[in-house]
C-alpha positions in Angstrom: 15.7 35.8 -27.9 12.9 33.3 -27.4 14.2 30.1 -25.6 12.3 26.5 -25.1 12.9 24.7 -22.0 13.7 21.3 -22.9 14.4 19.2 -19.7 15.7 19.4 -15.9 19.5 18.9 -15.5 20.3 16.7 -12.0 21.0 19.7 -10.1 17.5 21.2 -11.0 18.7 23.4 -13.3 16.3 24.3 -16.4 18.0 23.2 -20.0 17.3 25.2 -23.2 19.3 25.1 -26.4 20.9 28.6 -27.0 22.5 29.8 -30.1 25.9 28.7 -29.3 24.6 25.4 -27.5 23.2 24.3 -24.3 22.0 27.0 -21.6 21.4 26.2 -17.9 18.8 28.2 -16.0 17.2 29.0 -12.9 13.2 28.6 -12.2 12.0 27.2 -15.1 10.3 24.1 -16.1 10.2 21.9 -19.0 7.9 23.3 -21.8 7.8 26.7 -20.9 8.7 29.1 -23.4 10.8 32.3 -21.9 12.1 35.4 -23.6 14.0 38.5 -22.9 17.6 39.7 -23.8 19.7 39.0 -20.4 19.6 35.5 -19.3 19.4 36.7 -16.0 16.3 38.5 -16.3 13.9 36.1 -19.0 10.1 36.2 -18.6 7.6 33.2 -19.2 5.8 33.6 -22.2 4.2 30.1 -22.0 4.1 28.7 -18.3 4.2 24.7 -17.3 1.1 23.6 -16.4 3.1 22.3 -12.8 4.2 25.4 -12.3 2.9 26.7 -8.8 3.1 29.8 -6.0 6.1 28.7 -4.1 4.8 28.3 -0.6 8.0 30.1 1.3 8.5 33.7 1.3 12.1 33.6 1.0 12.1 31.3 -2.3 13.3 34.1 -4.6 16.0 35.1 -2.3 17.1 31.7 -0.6 19.4 29.4 -2.2 18.4 26.4 -0.3 15.6 25.3 -2.3 15.7 25.0 -6.3 12.4 23.6 -6.9 9.6 25.7 -5.0 8.3 26.8 -8.3 7.2 23.0 -9.1 4.5 20.9 -8.2 5.3 18.0 -5.7 3.8 15.8 -8.1 6.3 17.3 -10.8 9.1 16.8 -8.5 8.7 13.5 -7.3 8.3 12.3 -10.7 11.5 14.2 -11.6 13.8 12.7 -8.6 12.3 9.2 -9.7 13.3 9.6 -13.4 16.8 10.9 -12.2 17.2 7.4 -10.5 15.7 5.3 -13.5 18.1 7.0 -15.8 20.9 6.5 -13.6 20.0 2.8 -13.6 19.3 2.7 -17.0 22.8 4.5 -18.0 24.2 0.5 -16.2 21.4 -1.3 -18.2 19.2 -2.0 -15.2 15.7 -2.2 -14.9 13.7 -2.2 -11.6 10.8 -2.3 -10.0 9.9 0.8 -7.8 8.2 1.4 -4.7 6.2 4.6 -4.2 7.9 7.1 -3.2 7.9 8.7 0.5 8.1 12.8 0.8 9.0 14.2 4.1 6.5 16.8 4.9 7.4 20.6 5.2 9.3 21.8 8.3 10.3 18.6 9.1 13.9 19.2 8.7 15.6 18.3 12.6 19.4 19.4 11.3 20.5 22.3 9.6 23.8 24.5 9.2 23.5 27.9 9.7 25.9 30.7 8.0 26.5 33.7 10.1 28.3 37.0 10.3 28.3 40.4 12.1 27.3 43.3 10.4 27.8 46.6 10.9 24.0 46.8 12.5 24.0 43.3 14.5 24.3 39.8 13.0 23.3 37.9 10.1 22.2 34.5 10.3 20.8 32.3 7.5 21.1 30.6 4.0 23.3 32.1 0.9 21.3 33.4 -1.8 21.7 31.4 -5.0 25.3 31.5 -6.4 26.3 34.3 -4.2 28.3 34.9 -0.7 25.2 37.4 0.8 23.7 35.8 3.5 19.8 35.5 3.5 17.6 35.9 6.8 15.0 33.1 6.8 12.5 33.4 9.5 9.5 31.7 7.7 11.4 28.8 6.1 9.5 26.0 5.0 11.9 23.2 5.5 13.5 23.5 9.2 11.5 22.0 11.9 9.9 24.8 14.0 12.2 24.3 16.9 15.4 24.8 14.9 14.0 28.2 13.4 13.2 29.2 17.0 16.6 28.7 18.1 17.9 31.3 15.2 17.7 34.5 17.5 19.3 32.7 20.3 22.3 32.0 18.3 23.1 35.8 18.3 25.6 36.1 20.8 27.9 33.3 19.4 27.9 35.0 16.4 29.0 38.5 18.1 31.4 36.5 19.9 33.0 34.2 17.1 32.2 36.0 14.0 33.6 39.3 12.1 32.4 41.5 9.5 34.7 39.3 6.9 34.4 35.8 7.8 31.6 33.8 8.2 31.0 31.0 11.3 28.9 27.7 10.7 26.6 26.9 13.3 25.1 23.2 12.8 21.6 22.9 15.0 20.3 19.2 15.8 17.1 18.9 17.2 17.5 15.8 20.0 15.0 14.4 22.3 17.0 16.4 25.1 17.1 19.6 23.4 19.2 21.2 20.6 22.8 20.4 19.9 24.7 23.2 18.7 28.1 23.1 17.1 30.1 26.3 16.2 32.7 25.9 13.6 35.4 28.3 11.6 35.2 30.6 14.1 37.6 32.6 16.5 39.1 31.3 19.5 37.7 32.2 22.5 39.7 33.7 25.9 38.4 32.2 29.3 35.7 34.9 30.3 34.3 34.2 26.7 34.0 30.8 27.2 32.3 31.7 30.7 29.6 33.9 28.8 28.8 31.2 26.5 28.4 28.6 29.2 25.9 30.9 30.7 23.9 31.4 27.3 23.3 28.0 26.7 21.8 27.4 29.9 19.6 30.7 29.4 18.9 29.6 25.8 18.1 25.9 26.8 20.6 24.0 24.4 21.7 20.7 25.4 25.1 21.4 24.3 27.4 23.8 22.8 30.6 23.0 21.2 33.3 25.5 19.7 35.9 24.6 16.7 35.3 20.8 18.2 35.8 21.6 22.0 32.7 21.5 24.2 31.7 24.8 26.1 29.1 23.8 27.8 26.2 20.4 28.1 23.2 20.9 30.6 21.9 17.4 29.1 23.3 15.2 26.8 21.7 15.3 23.4 20.2 12.2 22.7 18.7 10.5 19.7 16.3 7.4 19.8 16.8 4.5 17.4 14.8 1.8 17.9 15.1 1.0 21.6 18.2 2.4 22.1 19.4 5.9 23.1 22.5 7.5 21.6 24.7 10.6 22.3 26.3 11.8 19.0 29.8 13.2 18.8 29.5 16.9 17.8 28.7 16.9 13.8 27.8 13.1 13.5 25.7 12.5 10.6 22.1 12.0 11.2 19.4 11.5 8.4 17.5 15.0 7.6 13.9 14.3 8.9 12.8 11.6 11.5 10.1 10.7 8.6 12.6 10.1 6.0 15.2 8.2 8.5 11.8 5.8 9.2 11.1 5.3 5.6 14.3 4.1 4.8 14.5 1.8 7.8 11.4 -0.1 6.9 12.7 -0.3 3.2 15.7 -1.9 5.0 13.8 -4.6 7.2 11.9 -5.3 3.9 15.1 -6.0 2.0 16.7 -8.2 4.4 13.8 -10.3 6.0 13.6 -12.5 8.9 17.5 -12.3 9.0 19.5 -13.4 12.1 22.6 -12.7 11.7 23.4 -9.0 9.9 26.5 -6.8 9.0 25.8 -3.1 8.8 28.4 -1.1 6.9 29.0 2.2 7.5 27.0 2.0 10.4 27.3 5.4 11.6 25.4 6.4 15.2 23.5 3.0 14.3 20.2 4.4 12.6 19.8 0.8 11.1 22.3 -1.5 13.1 20.5 -0.5 16.4 16.9 -1.3 15.1 17.7 -4.2 13.6 19.0 -5.8 16.5 15.7 -6.1 18.2 15.8 -9.2 16.1 19.1 -10.4 15.0 22.5 -10.5 15.8 24.2 -7.3 14.3 28.1 -6.5 13.5 28.1 -2.6 12.9 31.2 -1.6 10.9 32.2 2.1 10.7 35.5 4.1 10.0 34.8 6.7 12.6 35.9 5.7 16.1 33.5 8.5 17.9 30.4 7.3 16.2 31.1 3.7 16.7 31.5 4.2 20.6 28.3 6.3 20.7 26.6 3.0 18.9 28.2 0.6 21.3 27.4 2.8 24.1 23.7 3.1 23.2 23.4 -0.5 22.6 24.8 -1.6 26.1 22.4 0.9 28.0 19.1 -0.5 25.8 17.1 -3.3 26.8 16.2 -6.7 25.1 18.4 -6.1 22.0 20.3 -8.8 20.7 24.0 -9.2 20.2 25.6 -5.7 18.8 29.4 -6.4 18.0 31.5 -3.1 16.7 34.4 -2.8 14.5 36.2 0.6 13.7 37.4 0.3 10.0 37.9 2.3 7.0 36.2 0.2 4.3 37.4 2.4 1.4 41.0 1.4 2.3 40.2 -2.1 4.3 36.4 -3.6 2.9 35.0 -6.5 4.4 36.8 -9.5 2.7 34.0 -12.4 0.8 35.4 -14.9 4.3 34.1 -12.3 6.5 30.5 -12.6 5.6 30.3 -16.1 6.0 27.3 -17.0 8.4 25.6 -13.9 7.6 22.0 -13.9 6.3 21.8 -10.1 5.6 24.2 -7.2 4.6 23.5 -3.6 5.2 25.3 -0.7 3.4 25.2 2.8 3.3 27.8 4.8 2.1 29.0 8.3 1.7 28.0 10.0 -1.9 31.1 8.1 -3.5 29.5 5.3 -3.4 31.8 2.1 -2.3 33.1 0.0 -5.0 35.8 -2.0 -3.4 33.4 -3.2 -0.6 30.9 -3.8 -3.3 33.3 -5.7 -5.2 34.5 -8.1 -2.2 30.8 -8.2 -1.2 29.6 -9.6 -4.7 32.0 -12.4 -4.0 30.5 -13.9 -1.0 27.0 -16.0 -0.3 25.4 -13.6 1.3 21.3 -14.1 0.7 20.0 -10.5 1.1 21.7 -7.1 0.8 20.1 -3.7 1.7 21.6 -0.5 -0.1 21.3 2.5 1.2 22.4 5.7 -1.0 22.1 9.3 -1.5 23.7 9.4 -5.0 21.5 7.5 -7.7 24.9 7.4 -10.1 27.2 5.6 -7.7 24.3 3.4 -6.6 23.8 2.5 -9.9 27.3 2.1 -10.6 27.9 -0.1 -7.5 24.5 -2.0 -8.5 25.9 -3.5 -11.3 28.7 -5.0 -9.7 25.6 -7.3 -7.4 24.1 -7.9 -10.3 27.1 -8.8 -12.5 27.9 -11.5 -9.4 24.4 -13.3 -9.9 22.5 -11.0 -7.2 18.7 -9.9 -8.5 17.4 -6.3 -7.6 14.3 -6.7 -6.0 12.9 -3.2 -5.6 13.7 0.4 -5.4 12.3 2.8 -2.6 13.2 6.9 -3.3 12.7 8.7 -0.5 12.4 12.6 -0.3 14.0 14.1 2.6 15.3 17.1 1.2 12.1 18.8 -0.3 12.2 21.2 -3.1 16.2 20.1 -3.6 18.0 18.2 -6.3 19.3 15.7 -3.9 17.6 12.1 -3.7 18.2 9.6 -1.1 17.1 5.7 -1.7 17.3 2.3 -0.6 17.1 -0.9 -2.4 16.9 -4.9 -1.7 19.0 -7.0 -3.5 18.7 -11.0 -3.2 21.4 -14.1 -4.2 19.0 -16.9 -5.8 
């Protein structure tokens, strides 16, 4: 059987037409001709000019990356096209700024899966579409500090995992050391907790939490947002790379211009709210009370910030109403993957002159953008940010203005 790869799907899978309909395959590129009797073992007859040798030694076994066989230029064009296609689906055309691509080995947070084995422990990522765990000592995504910490996680796995059940270990790079949060692990007795506290000291972790409870803290883990330092609660959201965060912040600043009063919706730890407070009064709104408390404390301890107010509020159930935006110069909105349809509907009824929208889902972004455009806003630009190299994930920021 011979097949011609026609395109990539939105998950990075190659699409070819088989005798009975479309086939979704892994590891191929548009224009490639492949053949074989087994779909799991197809060989390439005609390779794409965009095909490259995967830069990572684990590319064939690890399921963390989907597109290491494609050139950087191809991946960038494909991701831009995914966003453009989502916008066209809503009848929207947009001007695109040059894409930002985070460098290799820049991921500052990762969640490892781990389990005990007959010979010891395995810590890594799952193989593609499999429950097999793959060790990744030469990963080209993760920051070297995260990779260097993997052997130090062994005692956590020996205490918390079994040969049947995995545990999850989230490791986040902070200014004061690694913040390690273990979940889905066995409960610990007092001697085990003491042993982990000693290991936290020896390993140099800033903080260690276990199933949501703090076991030890050498130093409060600290993140910098502008002039403010923030201690995140365990498992708090953080942009994947420092470079990607900077690119999104630059796009947000471009979108809101010289605003003096700003509302930051889905504000999280203050990724945008705290840097923007260097030049504007900011109201930060977020549904997670612990993140709001961390943001508020960071703002109070920072020098030379404008007024920062916080409000804990579920913006899905209770979005800000149009009159609550009165007097505001700009709004920043960075919702989860589901988007923020309810909030966009009330925001569209406001008279806010400028809106900066950040999204990790082009489809829900396009849906929400259509709401603003239908209410008289103009889409000024779209900035695609690729901080998840070699994956199907896409971040973007966009600017809207009311004219």
